[in-house]
C-alpha positions in Angstrom: 73.0 117.1 105.4 76.0 114.9 106.3 78.6 113.4 103.9 81.1 110.6 104.2 84.6 110.4 102.7 86.0 107.0 101.8 88.8 105.7 99.6 87.8 104.0 96.4 90.2 101.4 95.2 89.8 100.4 91.5 91.2 97.1 90.3 91.5 96.2 86.6 90.8 92.5 86.4 91.4 92.3 82.7 90.7 94.5 79.7 87.2 95.9 80.0 86.6 94.6 83.6 87.0 97.0 86.5 86.1 96.4 90.1 85.8 99.1 92.8 85.8 98.6 96.5 85.8 100.7 99.7 88.2 99.0 102.0 87.3 101.1 105.1 83.7 100.0 104.9 84.3 96.5 103.6 82.1 97.0 100.5 82.9 95.9 97.0 80.7 96.7 94.0 79.8 94.7 91.0 82.3 94.8 88.1 81.9 97.3 85.3 83.4 97.8 81.8 84.9 101.2 82.7 86.5 102.7 85.8 83.8 105.4 85.8 81.1 102.7 85.8 82.9 100.8 88.6 82.9 104.0 90.7 79.2 104.5 90.0 78.5 100.9 91.1 80.6 101.5 94.3 78.7 104.6 95.2 75.4 102.8 94.7 76.6 99.9 96.8 77.9 102.1 99.6 74.7 104.2 99.7 72.5 101.0 99.7 74.5 99.6 102.6 74.4 102.8 104.6 70.6 103.2 103.9 70.0 99.6 105.1 72.1 100.2 108.2 70.1 103.4 109.0 66.8 101.6 108.5 67.8 98.8 110.9 69.4 101.1 113.5 72.9 99.9 113.1 74.4 102.9 111.2 76.3 104.3 114.2 77.9 100.8 114.9 78.8 100.4 111.2 80.5 103.8 111.1 82.3 103.3 114.4 83.6 99.9 113.3 84.9 101.4 110.1 86.7 104.2 112.0 84.3 107.0 111.5 82.9 109.0 114.4 79.2 107.9 114.5 78.0 110.5 117.0 77.6 113.2 114.3 74.7 111.4 112.6 72.6 111.9 115.7 72.1 115.6 114.9 69.6 116.3 112.2 70.6 119.9 111.4 74.3 119.5 111.3 76.2 119.8 108.1 79.2 117.6 108.5 81.6 115.4 106.5 82.6 112.2 108.2 86.3 111.5 107.8 87.9 108.3 108.9 90.2 108.4 111.8 93.5 106.7 110.9 95.8 106.0 113.7 98.7 104.8 111.5 99.1 103.7 107.9 101.9 101.6 106.6 102.7 99.4 103.6 103.2 95.8 104.5 105.3 93.4 102.5 104.9 89.7 103.1 106.6 86.8 101.4 104.2 84.6 99.5 104.2 80.9 100.3 106.0 78.8 97.7 103.9 76.8 95.4 105.0 73.2 95.1 104.5 71.5 91.8 103.5 67.9 92.0 103.5 65.7 89.0 100.8 63.2 88.5 101.5 59.7 89.7 104.4 60.5 91.9 104.0 60.4 95.6 106.3 61.8 98.2 108.1 59.3 100.3 108.3 59.8 104.0 
């Protein structure tokens, strides 16, 4: 049996609304009222996506695109945990564009 490790990111949208996503795989789950429920929804969403990819024959491509070694899944009797290969990881800071307030009825002159 093979396993996959991925990072679950939980975002609290507002009180009682939590959203979980797996950024490596590009999958987000439906919102839940608790963090635990959001993780459960994410696990179900990831499993469903992996199961559908396996059924259509694109599981190796999906894993390779996400940074996981897809060759391990070709062996039936191998017990392995797929871990994502990260070349480099950094925190990026970008300046947000300025929001211009326009009042109604006034037009900019050129």
